N, C-alpha and C positions, 0 to 999 in steps of 0.2 A: 333319391336321397332325402332325408328329413330336412325340413326348413331349419335355419339357424335360430339361435336365441335372439329375441328382439334387441337385446343390448350388446350382442356380440360385436357388432360393427363399431361400437363406441369405445370398446376397451382399448387402452393404450398400454404398450409394453416397452420398457426401456432396457438398454443393455450397456455393458461397459465397453468403452472404446478400446479396441485391441491395441496391444503394445507392438513395438517393432518385432517382426518375426525374425528368428534366426535362420541360419542355413538349414538346420535340421527340420524346420517346420514349413519349408517352402512347398508350395503346391507342385506335385509331380505332374508333368505335362509332356505331351509329345505331339507328333504330326502324323496324320494318317496318309494313305496313298493318294488322296485327293488334295492334300495340303491343308485340311481343316485341323484346327486345334482342338484337342480333347483333353480331358482330365482323367488320370488313372486313379480310381478310388483306392484307398488304403485297404478296403475290405472287399470280400467277395460280394457280388451283386445280391445274393440272398440275404446277406447281413446288412447291406448298406442302409436300407430304409428302416430296418428294425433298430439299428444303432442311432439313426437320425431321430426317430421318435423317442427313444430313450434319452437322448441328449436334450430334446425339448422338454420332456417331463421332469428331468432331474436338474435342469439348469438352475443355479442359484445366483442371484444378482448381489454380489458383495459390495462393499464400499468402493467407490471409484478411486482409482489411483492413476494419475497421469504418468506416462513414461517420461523419465528424465534421463537424458544421455549423460553418462558419467564422463567426467573429463579429468584426466590425470595431468598433474603438473610436470612440466619439463624444464630443462635448464634454460635460463635466460641468456641471450647473447651478451658476451662481455665486451666492453670497449676498453681501449688503452687507458692506462691510469692518467696519462697526461691530457686526455680529452675529457676533463671533468665538466666542461661546459656543454658537451655534446649530448643531445637527447634523441638521437636517431633521426631518420628522415622526417621531414615536415610536410604537412599537407598545405595546399594552397589556402588562400584567405577564406574561401567558402567551405573549407573542411574536406575537400575532395582532392584526390590525386589524379591528374590527367594521364591516362594511359594511351600511348600512341597507337593508332590503328594498326600499324604494321606489327605490333607485338601480338596481335590476336589472329594472325594469319598462318600459324604453324600447321603443318600437315599432320593429320590425325594418326598416321602410321609412323612418322619420324619424330614428332614432338620438337622440343628445342634442345640445344646442347647444354652440357654442364657449364661451359664457359659463359654462355648467354644467361644461364640461371644466376650465376654469381654476379654478373654485370647488373642484372635487373634487381637483384636483392639489395645491392648497394643503394639503389634509388628508392625502393619501396619498403625495405625491411622485411622481417619475417611475417608470415601469415598468422598473426596473433594479435590479441588486444593487450596493450601494456598500459601501465600507469606509473607515475612517479612514486617512489617510496616515501613514506611519511617519516619525518624526523621525530624519533621517539622522545628525545630530550625536550624538544620544543613542545611536544604534546604533553609531557609531564608537567612542564611549567605552566601550560594553559589551564591546568586544574586549579591553579592558585591565583586566578584573576577574578576581578569583580570587586565592587565597592566594599562589600561586607568582608571579604577575605583580605582586602588591602588594610582595612581598619584592624582586623585581627592581627595581621603581621606587624602593624605599627605598635599596637598595644603590647605585643610580645617583646618588641625591642625596648619600649619604655620600661616594662616590668623588669627586664633583665638589667637595664641601667640602674634602676632603683633597688635592685637585689630583692624584688618581690617574687620569690621563686614559686610561690603558689600560683601566681598569675602566669608565670613563664611556662609552667607545665600544663596549664589549662587547655559497524557493519559495513567490510570494504566491498562496495557495489561493483566497482569496475573489476576487482580481482575475481569476483564470482562470474562476471560476464566473460572475462578473458579466459579463466580456467586453464590457460595454456593448453589448448585443445590438442592433446597428444593422441588424438584419433588418427587413424591411418588413412592414406589415400593411395589409389592406384593411378600412376602417372605414366605417360608415354614420353620417354626421353632417349635421345640417341638411337631411335629406331626400335626400342624395346620397352616393354611394360615393366615398371618397377613399383615396389611397395615402399612408401616413405611416410614419414610423419607429415601430417597436414600443415604444420607450421613451416615446412620447407618449400611449400608451393610459392610460385611467383606468377604475376599476371602473364598470360599467354601460354601457360602450361596446359597441355592436353590431358584431361583426367577422364577416368571411367567411373561413372556413377551407376550403382546397381542396387537392387532390392536389399533392404536390411541395413544399408549403410547410412551414415550421417554425411550430408553434403559438406565437403571440407572448405568450400569457399564460394562466394558469389560466382556463378558460372553460367555461360550461355550454351544451351544445348545445341549440338551439331546434328547428330543422326543416331539411329539405333546401332547398337554394337554389332548386331547380326547383319547390318546392311551398310557397310562402310562406303559402298559406292555412292550413297546419297550425299557424300561430302561435297561433290560438285554441285549438287542441287542447293546445298547450304550456302556455298560461296556465291552462287548466283542470287540467292535470296538476300544475302548481305549487300551485294552490289546494288540491287534494286532499292533496298532501304536507304543506302547511302546516296545514290545518285538520282533516284526517282521516287521521292517520298509520295506515298499514296494520299490523294486528296479526296478519295471517295468517302462519303459520309454514311454512317450506319443508319439503316432504316429499321423501323420497329419490327418488320416481318422477317428480317434476316436472322438466322440462327447464330448464336454466339460462336459456334464452331467454325463458321465460315471465315472468321477473322484470324484463324490459326492456319498454320501451314502444315499440310500433311496430317499424319495420324499422331496420336499421343505417344511420346517416347517413354516417359516415366510418369508416375503419380507421386506427388510430394505431400507430406504431412506438414502443413504450415500453421497448425492451430496455435502454436506458441508464438508465432510471429504476427499473423494477421487476424487471428481469432476465428478463422474459418473452421467449421466443425469437421468437414469431410476432406479427404485427400484431394489435391488439385492436380488435374491433368496438365502436363507440360509438353509443349510441342517444339518443333524445330525453331530455333531463334529465341525461345523463351528463356527467362532467367530463373535458375534454380538458386535458392537463397542459402547462404552459409548457415550451418547448424540445424537445418531442417532435415527431416528423414525421408529417405526414398522408400516408398511403400510398394512400388511395382515397376518393373522394367529395368533395362540396362542400356546405357547410351554413352556416347562420347560427348564431352563438353570442354569448353575452353574457359580458363579462369579469367575473369574480367576485372577483378579488383581484389586487393589484399584485405585482410580482415578489418583493418582500421577504418577503411572507407566502404566496407560492406554495409548491408542493411542493418545487421546487428551491431556493427562497429559504430554507425551513426547513432544508434540507440544508446550505446555505451557512452558516447561523448555527451549526449543529452543528460544521462544520469550523472556523469561527472560534473557537468556544468550546473546541475540543479543544486543550489545551495540550501542548506538547512535554514529554515526560517527562524528557529530559536525563539519561538513565541514565549515559552515559559521562562527561559533565561532572561529575555528582555523584561518581563514583568518583575522578576526577582531583582534584576539590576536597577530597575526603576525605583523599586521600594528601597533598596539598599542605598542608592544615590541620594534619595530624598532624606533618609534618616541620617546619612553622613552630613549633608548640608545643615540639617537641623541641629545635630550634636555639635557641630563647629560653632554655630550661633550660641548655643548654650555654654560652650567652653569660653567663648569671648565674654559673655555676661558674667560667668563665674570669675574670670580673671579680673574683670573690672571691679567686681565686689571685693576680690582678694587684695587689690591695690589699696583700698581704703582700710583694710585690716592689717596692712603692712606685712603680708605673708612673703616668705622667702621662696626662691625657685625650687629648691630640693631639700631644704632643711626646715625643721629637724627630721632626720630620717625615720625616727621611731613613730612619728605622727603622720596622719593622713592629711594634716592641714598644711599643705604647701602646693605650689602651682602645678608641679608635675604630677603629684598625686591626684589633684583635681582633674587633670587631663585623663589620667589613667582610669579613674573611676567613671567619668562620663563616657569615655570610649567603650568601657565594658558594658555599661547599662544602656548606652544610647544606640549602639548598633548591635543587633542580635546575632552574635557570631554563631549561635546554634541554629539559626534559621535554615541554612543549607542542610544541616544534619537531619533535622526533623522533617523537612519537606521531602528529602531524599528517602528517608525511612518510610514515610507515608506512601510515597510512590512505589517503593520496593514491595511493601506489604500488599499494596493494591495490585501489583503485578502478580503476586502469588494468588490473590483472589481470582484474577483474570485467567491464570493458568488452570485453575480448577474448572473453568468453563471452556477450556481448550483454546485459549487465546494467549499466545506467547508474545510477551512484550520484549522487543529488542532495544528500544530506546525509552527510558522511563518518562521523559518529558512528553512522549506521545500520548500518555494517559490524560494529561491536562488538555492537550489539543483535542483529543477525541471527545472530551466532555463538552467542549465549546463548538464542535463542528455543527454547522447548519446546512451544508450542502454535501451530499454523498454522491460522488461520481463512480459508477460501477461498470465494469466490463460485463458483457452479456454472456459469452460462451464460457461455460465452466463456472460462472459465478451466479448470475441470475438463472441460467439454465443449467441442465445437468451434463451438457456436452455428450448427450446420449440420444441417438435417434429414437423416434417413436412413430409407429404406424397410427395415423389419425384419419378418421372419417373416410374409410374406403368407399369408393364409388363402385357400385355393382350394376352391371347392365340388366336390362329388363329380362325377367324369366331365368335369371342365373342364380344358382345357389351360392351364397357367400362362402360356404365351406369348400365347395368345388373350386372356386376362384382362388382361395387361400392355399389349397392343396396344389393347384397348378403353379402358383407363384413359388411354392417351396420346391416343386419339381425343377423349375427353371432357376435354380440356385446351386451354388457349389455345396457339395455334401461332405467336404473335407472339414470336419468339425475342429480340427487342430489349427486351421488357418482360414478363418472366414473373414471376408471384408465386411465393413459396417453394414452395407445395404443387405447383403445376403444373410447376415446374422440376425438383423432385426426382422427380416421377412420370415425366416425359419422360426425364430422364437415367438413370433406373434401367434403361431399355432398353439401356444400354451393356453390361449383363450378360446381356441376353437377345437374342442375335443373331437368333433365329428370330422374335421379336416384331418386330424391325426389318424383316425380310423381309416380314412381313404388311403393314406400312405401305407397302411399295414396290409393292403389287399394284394400284395405280391408283385410290386413294381420292380422292374429291372432296367437299369440305365445302359443304353447301348452306345450313346455318343453325347458328349457334353461340350458345347462351344462357349467359352467365357465371353464376357463383354469385350467388344472392340469398337473404337470410335467411328468406324465406317458404317457398320450396320446399326450401331447404337442399341444393341439388344443382346440378351443371353438366350441361348436355346439349348434344350435338352431333349434328345430322342430316347424314348423309353417304351417298354411294353408292359401290358397288364391284361390278363385274361385273354390272351391271344390277339389283342388289338395293339396297334402301333400308335403312339401319341408323340406329338412334338409340342412341348411347352415353351412359351416365349415370354420374356419379361424385359422391358426396356423403356426407352423414351416414348412418351405417348404418341408422338407423330409417327415414329417408326413402327410401333405396334399397330396403329390404325391403318397404315399403308399395307400391312400384311393381309388385312381382312377385306372382305367385300360386303360389309354391313350396309344397311339402308342409310339413306341420306339423313333421315331423322335421328337415327342412332349415332351417326358420325358427328352431326351438329351438336347433339347433347354431350357427347364425349369431349369435343373440342371446347365447348362452353365450360364444362367442369374442369378441364385442364387449365384453361385461362384463369378460372376462379382460384384454383389452387396456387397458380403462379403469382397472382396478385397478393395472395395472403402469405407468400414466401414459402410455400410448401414445395418440396421436391416430389414430383409425380413419376410413377412407373405404371405403364400399361401392362395388362396381362391378357394373353390370348392362347388358344390351344387348337391343335389340328389333330383329328382322329382319322386314322387310316387315309383314305383318299377323299375324305370330306373336306369342304372348304374351311378356312380358318374361322374360328369363332371368337369374337371380342367378348371377354368376360368382365372386364372392369378396370379399375385403376386404384393403385395404392398411393396415399399421400403421406410423406414423411416429414417430420419436423423435430427440431431439437427443443423439447418442451421445457417450460420453467420448472424449477424444483418445486416439490410439493409444498414446501414451507415458504417459498419466496414471496407470494402475494401477501401472506399474513405478516411476514417480516417487514415488507415495505410499508404496509398499513401501520404497523407499530412504530416504524421509524418516522413516518409522517406525523404520527401522534406525538412523538418526542420532539417535533419541530424541525425535522430534516426534510430538505427538498432533494429528491432522488433523481439523478440524471443517468441515462444509459448511454454508454459509449461502446460501439461495437464495430468490428470490421465486416460484419455481414451486410447483405443488401438491405436497402431501406424498407422493402416490403416485409422482410423477416423481422426487422427491428420494430416496425409498427405493429405487426401481429403480436409480437412478444409483449409490447407495451399494453395492447388491449387486454391480453390475458392477465396482466398484472395490475390493471387499473392504474397505470402509471402516467397516463396522458398521451395524447397523440401528436403533440408538437415535436415531431422527430424530423430532422433535416439531414440531407446528404452533406458530407464533409465539403463538397464543392460549393455549397451555399455559404459555408463558413469561410473558405479560403478564396475561391474564385467567383463568389457571387456579387462582386462589386461593392461589398460592404467594408467599411473601415471605421475606425474611431468609435464614437459613442454608439452608432447604429449596430456595429459588430458586437460590442459588449452587451447591448440590450438583447440581441438575438441569443447570445450564449446564456445570459441570465434567465431568460424566459423559457428557453427550450427544455423539453423533457428528455431529449437525447439526440445523438448524432450517429449516423450510419456510415459505413465504408470509410472509417477513420484509420489513420496510421499513427504511429507513436508521436509524430510531430503535432498532429491534431489534438490528441489527448493532452499532451503537454500544454498546448496553447489554450485549450478550454480551461484547464485547471488554473493556468496563469491569469486568464481574464477574470475568472470568478474571484480569485484572490484580490485582484486589483479593484474589484467592486466592494471589498471590505468583508467578504465572507471567509469563514474558516472552512477549509475543504478537506474531506476525506476521499481517498481513491482506493477502490478495491480492484484486484485483478489477479491473474495467475500466470501470465505469459511474459516472455521477453519484451513483447510490444507494450506491456504495461509498466515496465521498469522506470522509464523516465518520469511518467506522471506520478507513480508511487513515490518517487524521491522528491518530486517538486511539491506535492500536496503537504498540507499541514499534518496529516496523519495518513500514511500509506499502509494499506492492509492487504497482505497476501493471503488469498483464500486457500482452502485445503487442496493439496495436490499441485500447488504452484511450482513453477520452475525455480531453479536455484537463483537465477538472476532476479526474479521477482521477490523472492524471500529476502535476498540480501538488500534490495532497495527499500523494502517495506520497514515500517516501524513496529508493526504488529503482524504476527502470522497466525492464522486460524488453522487449527487441526481438525475441526469439525467441518463437514461439507456445507456449502452454500453460505447464505448471509444470516442464518438464524442466530449465530453467535454474536452478531453485531449489536442486536438489541440489548442483550444482557451485558455486553461489554460497555455500551454507552451508559447504561444505568449504573454499573459499577464505577465507571470513570467519573460520573457526576457525583456519586457518593464520595469518591476520593477527593474530588474538587471541594466538596463541602467541608471535609476534614481539614484540607489545607487552608481554605478561606477562614475557617474558625480559628485555626492556629495563628494565621497571619494577623487577623484582627486582634487576637489576644496578645500577640508579641509586640505589635506597635503600641497598644495601650500600655503595656508594661514599660516600654521605653519612655513614653511620655510621663508615666507615673513617677519614675525615679528621677528623670531629668528635671521635671518641675519641682519636685520636693527637694532634691539635693541642691539644685542651684539656688533656690530661694532660701534654703537653710544656710547655705554658704554665705549668701549676701547678707541676710538679716541677722543671724546669730553666730556666724562664723563657725558652723558645726557641720559635720558630715558623718556618714556611716563609715566605719573602718573598711579599708580596701579589702581585707580578708573576708569580711562578712558580705561585701558587695559581690565578690567572686562566687561565694556559695549561693547567694540569691540568684545570680544568673544561671549557675549550674543547676540548682534545684528546679528553677522554672523550666529548663529544657528537659531535665530528667523526668519530671512529672508528665510533661506533655508529649514525650516520645510515644507514649502509649496511645496518643490520639490516632495513631496509624491503625489501631485495632478497634477504634470506637465505632459504635453503630451510627449510621448516617442515613439521611433521606436523599432522594434525587429529585431534581427539578424536572418539570414536564416540558421545559423549553431549554434550548442550548444555553449553557451558563457562560459567564464572562467575568473578567476582573473589573468590577465597577470600582475602580480605584478612588474616585472622589467620595463615593459612599463609604468605602472601607476606611478612608482617612477621617471622614467626618465622625463616624461612629467610634473609631479607635481613639481619636483625640478626646472626644467627649468622655469616654470611659476612663482614659488616663487622667483627665482633670479631676474626675470624681474620686479616683483612687488617691491622687495626691492630696485632695482636700481631706479625705478620711485619715491619711497619715498625719497631716498637720493637726487635725483634731486631737489625736492621741498624743502627739508631741506637745501640743499646747496645754493639755491637761496636766502634764508633769510640772508645769509652773504654778499650779494651784497650791495654796498653803497646805492642803491635806495630801498632796502628792498625786492627786488626780486618779489615774487608773491603777496606780501602785497599791497593792494590798500587802501589808507587812513590809516587804522589801522588794527591791528590783534593780535592774540596770537599764539605763536609757538605750544603750546600743542593742541589747538583746530584746528589749520590748519592741523597739522599732523593727528589728530583724524579724521577729515572729509575726508582727502585724502585716508587714509587707509581704512576707512569704505566704501567709494564709490567704490574704485577699487576692494576691496574684495567682496562686494556684487554683483557687476556686473560680476565677474569672473564666477559665476554659469551659466550665459548665454553663456559663452565660452565653458566650459567643458561639457555642456549638448549636444553640437553639433548642427548642423543646419539642421538635417533631418526633424524636425517638428518645428512648431511655439510654443513658450512658452505658457503655460496656463495663463489665467487671474489671477488665484490664486497666481501663482508665481510672476507675474509682480506686482500685487497689494501689496503683502507682502514686496517685495524688495523696491518698491517705498515708502511704508509707513516708513520703517526703514531709508531710505535715507532722508526723510523729518525730521525725528526725529534727525538724526545725524547732519543735517544742523542747526536745532534749538540749539543743543548742542554747535555748533561752534559759531553761531551768538551771543547767550546770555552768552557764557562762562561758561556753567554749568560744575562743577567739574574740573575747569581748574587749580586749585591750586594757588600758589603765583605768577604765571606768570613769572618765571625766564627764562632766556635764556643765552646761552653761550656768553661770551665776544667776541668782543666789543658790548655793548648794543646799542650804538647810531647809528648803521647802519640800524636799522629798527624802524618804529613807533610802538612800542609794547604797547598795552593797558594794564594798570595796573589792570583793573577790569576783564581781561580775555576775553573781548568781541572781536568780529571780524566783520568787515564791511560786508554788504550784497554783495558789489561789489567783495570783496576778496573771499567770498563763491562762487559766480558765476564763478570766474576765476578757483577756485579749481574744480568745476564741469566740466568746459570745459577741463581742463587739464586731469582729470580722464577719461573723454570720450575718449580723444586721446590715453591715455595709454591702455584702454580696446580694442580699435580698433587694436593697434599694437600687443597686446597679442593674439587677435583673429586670426590675420594673421599668427603669429608664430605657434599657435595651429593647424591651418588648414594645414600648410606646414608640420608640424611634422607627421600628420596623413596620409600624402601622401607618406611618406617614407616607402618602402616595408619592409625593414629589421626591422624597428621600429614597423610596424604593426604586425609582427610575433614574436616580442621579448617577450619571456616568455610564448609563446603558447606551451603547453605540447603535446607530442605524446600520443594520447589516448590509443594506443595499445602498451604497453611496457611489456617486459617479463624479468624476472631474471631467466634465464635457470638453472644456477647452484643451486640456492636456491630452485626453484620449484622441481628439481630432488631430492635434498637432502630431502625435506619434503615428497616427494612421496615415497622414500625408507623408511624413518622413519615410515610412516604410516603403513608399512607392517611388522614392527618389534614388537615383544612382549617379555616380560620378563617371562621366564618359571622357575618354581620351581620344584625341584626334591628332593627325599629323598633316601639316600643310604641304604645299608643293615643294617647299624648300627644306623639308625635313624637320621643321620646328614642331614643338608639341603644344597642344592646347587642351586644357581641362575645362569642362563645363558640366552643369547639372542637367540631367535628363530623367526620363521616366524609366523605372526598372521594368524589365521584361517579365511577363508572367511566366509561370512554369510551363504552360502549354506552348508559348512562343519559344521558350528555351529548348523544349523537347524537339520542336520542329527544326 
């Protein structure tokens, strides 16, 4: 045969992970007269290989979609109306229910009785996850909380009392996890098999788990369904584990299978629970986890725990316990509280000034010059009631932008959190990697054609293309890159016997014929394949060395050998399989790091696989086993330092991911977490911004703040950029709005005190209304994004905003003071004091948004159009004297030509426009100069890595303390402090 292409061995091929097969797609199998297992091909032998080659050639790799088990809702158990305090059975203080050992000893043929089922259900409840219903009325009231809304509510009450009618008119996570799993379960009760709802199971029930089903509860495997006599062997195994715990330590040379009992009973898909890419073999005595899928086999099992205390149940409790950080809400409340305190101070000053002018509390009603009107005016201008509206609109429009990039925002405030994130914790399987096996770097023995080896590997695979397991599928589809290997398969092969993989021989064999010769192709564990052959010691040593190298790198290896007629077995080589990173992951991580993010990988896979993935992604090699984090003897500051410096952790469980996120947050970092499985749900909820990647489970999507519809992490870079643009819009608006508050507070209070004058309350309302109407369009404005994580530098924002507000107030006093000049100052022909002030304040305030938005980008046409429209409306107010009031002015009146009808000449309005433009230019220059000051640019910027060494050490020591209870000889009780047992000690 011709030699292969030089690059053929380097080609990688990926495939979609198969979904749960239904009954109609199960592999047909049987037993021959010698007891060997064989597969019955769906096609005649003459067509078998022709169809296999056609499948390889025509296979199309579409977008990945993870199987998600649908869960129908069922009725909740009702409790008597008088038991309003009851919440069902409670777990113990550590969150677990202690199941008596005798509950788990039912006979596999008899099961338990119905009476026993009811008795146990009263203690454990139904086999489902539940959560308390939320009070919708209290939830409705919660939308009206916060300092800004409190002020708005007070202002409404005051306006109603003064009859100022213009003013007066001015994702359940646990539910997704619970899903009331109305899947079915086959249970043995009263000596017969029954099909029931999974929620009706109780601990101790004997269930039957088989291929294609979802495992209905945490269960301990007993024996194969076809071999019930092994029940006695199971009971003996349980007695040994209970009475004679093994103290034998594992050595490096021992195979992992030696620690299991017997042969594999089932294979379970745990990818959504532990992150493991491949189905996991389960043996006698092993635990099969609730909601995972059975991929192969049929066995008896005993339910060991109800849903609430199952693996997934503990995950659900972590999600429920993870409270929303409310970072954006805290910032808005901080600003609102500060403005409220400031406006109260201004009101106090205004009242003191009003006492010297002998003002009444609420009269005259027709005038704005009374104490309650002063309060109303300052509340309206001092606390921006439109702030929640504009910021929410900005976030909502930003969410629409993110949706175009296939990022669905489930919580608007997550956008602000994403903009400030500086640590990204990512799950590996299905997120950084494709959750798709790939054949990498095949090792070919000396003088062996790689095409012949690949053809033999395909021969030693299942040919039932309707139901291929992941390993057989990737083996067969790899021939897409080896056309000469496909040609070999087209040379008239016929299968005579096929023996699928079994844990004893650890290999697959296929007997077939071609051109009158008989071949036996074998594929399996490297050690098992090597034992078949009688190759030279040099070849065997090289083979072992290569297998060890693949194992160190985290690759899964399969040896390939062939036997022709009566010739000895020939060792052909070895395939190495790996779940590769997505094609765009390395570039995405590099871009994320350029944007100031530190990326940490958290995976349930082995540490060798984790390190190999990190090398491929240039992510750093400081990857540690979760035991180093939990049982490594670290605590306090040392433990926090390890988490902060690490590039990732391997062999982690949900509790570990949650703990890592929590420690990073305690160090002052804003953290994003990406993931796709149930095991990621707690950390997704705990993080400042949880991101469920494409194909995520329902639980992960419900726990996340943002859901990606595009595969991988590529969307996160554009999402971060968009989030930071949205942040810039909100920061520009907040700076603008605080400046407006100070502008009117300073001017109005000083005018109240000095000249006993204010702007009419009706015009004040429209000033506030116009300011927010004009700037709602800021949500559609063009904006730049920072190259580093953004944050609310509140001291800097306050400094700049107060400075701008003072300049605006000074500009308003200049135009008001000019009206005292003998020639009327700014008035040309005729004018009205109220309307002139209204127009100047409206124009300078509206144009301030062009200053605070910065000059990195041009303003959008939506923002320009909105502000221009409000400016025209303000000008019409001024010219026609709308809501100008009686037209009063401070004495002496005869110094200006004041129009008694409140009108202002067009020429005067033009002068006000020109003056306002000049004021805006001066303010823009001042704003630019302030942003060039280095100390001001860093004012309020927090140190992202901060540690409280003393407190961290105290909490670390407290975590190791337990309260112990003892009884003396006389029956008295004594409590004292002791050392908490480790998990390993508790397991023993």
